[in-house]
N, C-alpha and C positions, 0 to 999 in steps of 0.2 A: 743617379747621384751627381750633383753638380760639380764636385771637385775631383771626381774619379777620372784618372787619365784614360782608363780602358773604356769607360762609358763615353768619353769624348771621342775616342777612336770609333766606337760603334756608331755614334751619331754623325760621323764624318767631319767633326770639328778639328780633328788632328789627322792628317793624311798618313797612311801606311801603305806599304806594298802588300796587297792582299794575295796570299798564297792559296787560300780557299775561303769560301763563304757559303753558309747555309742560312736557313731562316732562324737557326738557333745559335750559330757559332761563327767565329771569324778567326782565321789563322794568318799570322804575319811574322816577319823576322824579329827576333829579340834585339833590342838596341844595344845590349851589352853581352854579346855572345860568349858563351863559356866553352864552345866547341866550334870546329869549322862549320858545322851546320847546327843552328839553334833557332828554333821558332817557337812561338806561343800559339795556343789555341784558347780563346776565351769564349765564355757564353755571352750572348747578347744581353741576357738578363743580368742585372747587378746582384751578385751574391758575394758577401764579404769574404767568406771562407768556406771550406768544405763542411764545417759544422752547421752551416745554414742550408745545405742541400737537402731537399725533401723528394725531388724528382730524380731518382738515381739513373733513369734512362738518359738524363742530360750528361752525366759523367761518361757513360758509354758512348754517347754521341761525340763528345770532345775527343775521346780516343779514336773513334771511327774517322773523324776528320784528320787527326794527327797521322794515322796510319796511311790514309790516302795520300797525303803530302809526302810522307817519309818514304813510301815505296819508290818514288821517283828520285828523291834527293839523297837518300841514304840506303842504297841497295845492300850494303854489307851489315846493316843493323843499326839500332838506335835505342835510346833510353827515353822513357816518359816518366815525368814526375809532377806532383802537385804539392807545393809547399803550403803548410797551413799553420798560422799563428806565429808568434815570435820565436819559439823554440824550433819551429819548422823552417825558419828563415824566410817567412813570407814578408815581402817588402811592399808589394802593391796589394791593397786589400779589396781585391775583386778576384774571384776564383780564376786561375789560369793554369793551363797545363803546359809544361815545358817539354819540348822534344829536342833531344840532342844527339848528334852523330857526326859522321865524317872522320872519326878516329876511334880506336879502341877505348872503351870506357873502363875506368878502374873500379876496384871494389876493395874496401868499403867506400861508399861515396862521401861520407861525412866523417 
């Protein structure tokens, strides 16, 4: 997608601090952190929202990458979430998993 910020990151047109990278995913810090530790894991393939996912192993892979990074950065625990659509507060329309930690999480989240 030519105007997608996450696609530009995957293409290397926008630099980020890579926390992890595989052939299918990339993890990097969130630019607007909502917790002391907050990073994103994105698929390299452009998918607008979770409603477009057909290969569900990709969602598992995003979580696998997140857990790999979180083990080192958030040893006391963390939260993962994927916002989908306007009511889900999705602001960048490229699937992305948030991983937050570094403090106790509250419930309910929204």
